[in-house]
C-alpha positions as CSV (number, residue, x, y, z in Angstrom):
1,M,-6.8,21.7,4.5
2,L,-5.6,18.2,3.9
3,T,-8.0,15.4,3.0
4,I,-8.2,12.2,5.0
5,Q,-6.5,10.4,2.1
6,K,-3.5,12.8,2.1
7,Q,-3.1,12.5,5.9
8,L,-3.1,8.7,5.8
9,E,-0.7,8.6,2.9
10,K,1.8,10.7,4.9
11,Q,1.6,8.3,7.9
12,Y,1.0,4.8,6.5
13,K,2.2,2.7,3.6
14,N,-0.3,2.3,0.8
15,I,-1.1,-1.3,-0.1
16,E,-1.4,-2.5,-3.7
17,P,-4.7,-4.3,-4.4
18,D,-2.8,-7.5,-5.5
19,N,-1.3,-7.7,-2.0
20,M,-4.6,-7.6,-0.1
21,I,-5.4,-10.8,1.9
22,I,-8.9,-12.2,1.9
23,G,-10.4,-12.1,5.3
24,K,-8.1,-9.3,6.6
25,K,-9.4,-5.9,7.6
26,Y,-8.6,-2.8,5.5
27,L,-9.4,0.9,5.2
28,L,-10.2,2.2,1.8
29,V,-9.9,6.0,1.5
30,F,-10.8,8.3,-1.4
31,S,-10.5,12.1,-0.6
32,N,-12.8,12.5,2.4
33,Y,-14.8,9.3,2.0
34,K,-13.7,6.0,3.6
35,I,-14.9,2.4,3.7
36,F,-13.7,0.2,6.5
37,G,-14.1,-3.6,6.6
38,V,-13.1,-7.1,5.8
39,F,-11.7,-7.8,2.3
40,K,-13.8,-10.5,0.6
41,N,-12.9,-10.6,-3.1
42,L,-11.1,-9.0,-6.0
43,H,-12.2,-8.6,-9.6
44,K,-10.0,-7.3,-12.5
45,R,-11.1,-6.1,-15.9
46,Q,-9.2,-7.8,-18.6
47,W,-8.6,-4.9,-21.0
48,R,-8.1,-2.0,-18.6
49,Y,-6.1,-1.6,-15.4
50,T,-9.2,-1.5,-13.2
51,K,-9.6,-3.5,-10.1
52,Y,-12.6,-3.9,-7.8
53,G,-12.6,-5.1,-4.3
54,I,-15.5,-6.2,-2.2
55,I,-15.3,-4.7,1.3
56,E,-18.2,-5.2,3.7
57,S,-20.5,-5.9,0.7
58,H,-19.5,-2.6,-1.1
59,I,-17.9,-3.0,-4.5
60,C,-15.1,-0.5,-4.6
61,D,-12.9,0.7,-7.4
62,I,-9.3,0.3,-6.1
63,S,-7.6,1.2,-9.4
64,P,-4.9,4.0,-9.4
65,N,-7.6,6.6,-9.7
66,G,-9.9,5.1,-7.1
67,Y,-9.5,4.2,-3.5
68,K,-6.2,4.0,-1.6
69,V,-5.9,0.9,0.6
70,F,-4.4,0.8,4.0
71,S,-4.0,-2.1,6.4
72,L,-6.0,-1.6,9.6
73,Q,-3.4,-3.7,11.5
74,D,-0.7,-1.2,10.6
75,I,-2.9,1.7,11.7
76,R,-3.8,0.0,15.0
77,I,-0.2,-0.9,15.9
78,K,0.9,2.7,15.4
79,Q,-2.0,4.0,17.4
80,V,-1.3,1.7,20.3
81,H,2.4,2.5,20.2
82,R,1.5,6.2,20.4
83,Y,-0.8,5.7,23.4
84,F,1.4,3.4,25.4
85,I,4.9,4.5,24.3
86,D,6.1,5.2,27.9
87,I,4.1,2.5,29.6
88,L,4.6,-0.8,27.7
89,P,7.4,-2.3,25.6
90,Y,7.1,-2.1,21.8
91,E,6.6,-5.9,21.5
92,I,3.5,-5.8,23.7
93,N,2.2,-2.8,21.8
94,I,2.4,-4.9,18.6
95,I,0.4,-7.7,20.1
96,I,-2.3,-5.3,21.4
97,G,-2.5,-3.6,18.0
98,K,-2.9,-6.9,16.2
99,K,-5.7,-8.0,18.5
100,W,-7.4,-4.5,18.3
101,A,-7.4,-4.8,14.5
102,E,-9.2,-8.1,14.6
103,L,-12.1,-6.7,16.6
C-alpha cells in the first residue's frame, strides 16, 4: 500500500524549500502524516543541510530526509480540472482552482 507521500509525488511536482513563498499555502507530507497551512518563515542551519519551515505555527523539518512540500494551488487546480473537465474550459478551471487554494 502506497503512503500519502508516494501518491502525491506521482501526481504533483515537489517544491524545494528555497522556492517557497511566504504567505502562500502549502501541504507538507511525510509518509502518512501531513501538515497543511500558510508558509510563514524559513530557518537554515549553517553547518548542515537542514531547513525548517514554519507552517501554521508548527516548526517542520523540510530537509531532504524530512517533509516533502507541495503547492496547494497546484493540487486545487488539478482537482477542479478533474471535476469540471467536460463542463468548463481549462482557463476557468485554473481561476477556480486558484481561488479555492486561497480559502
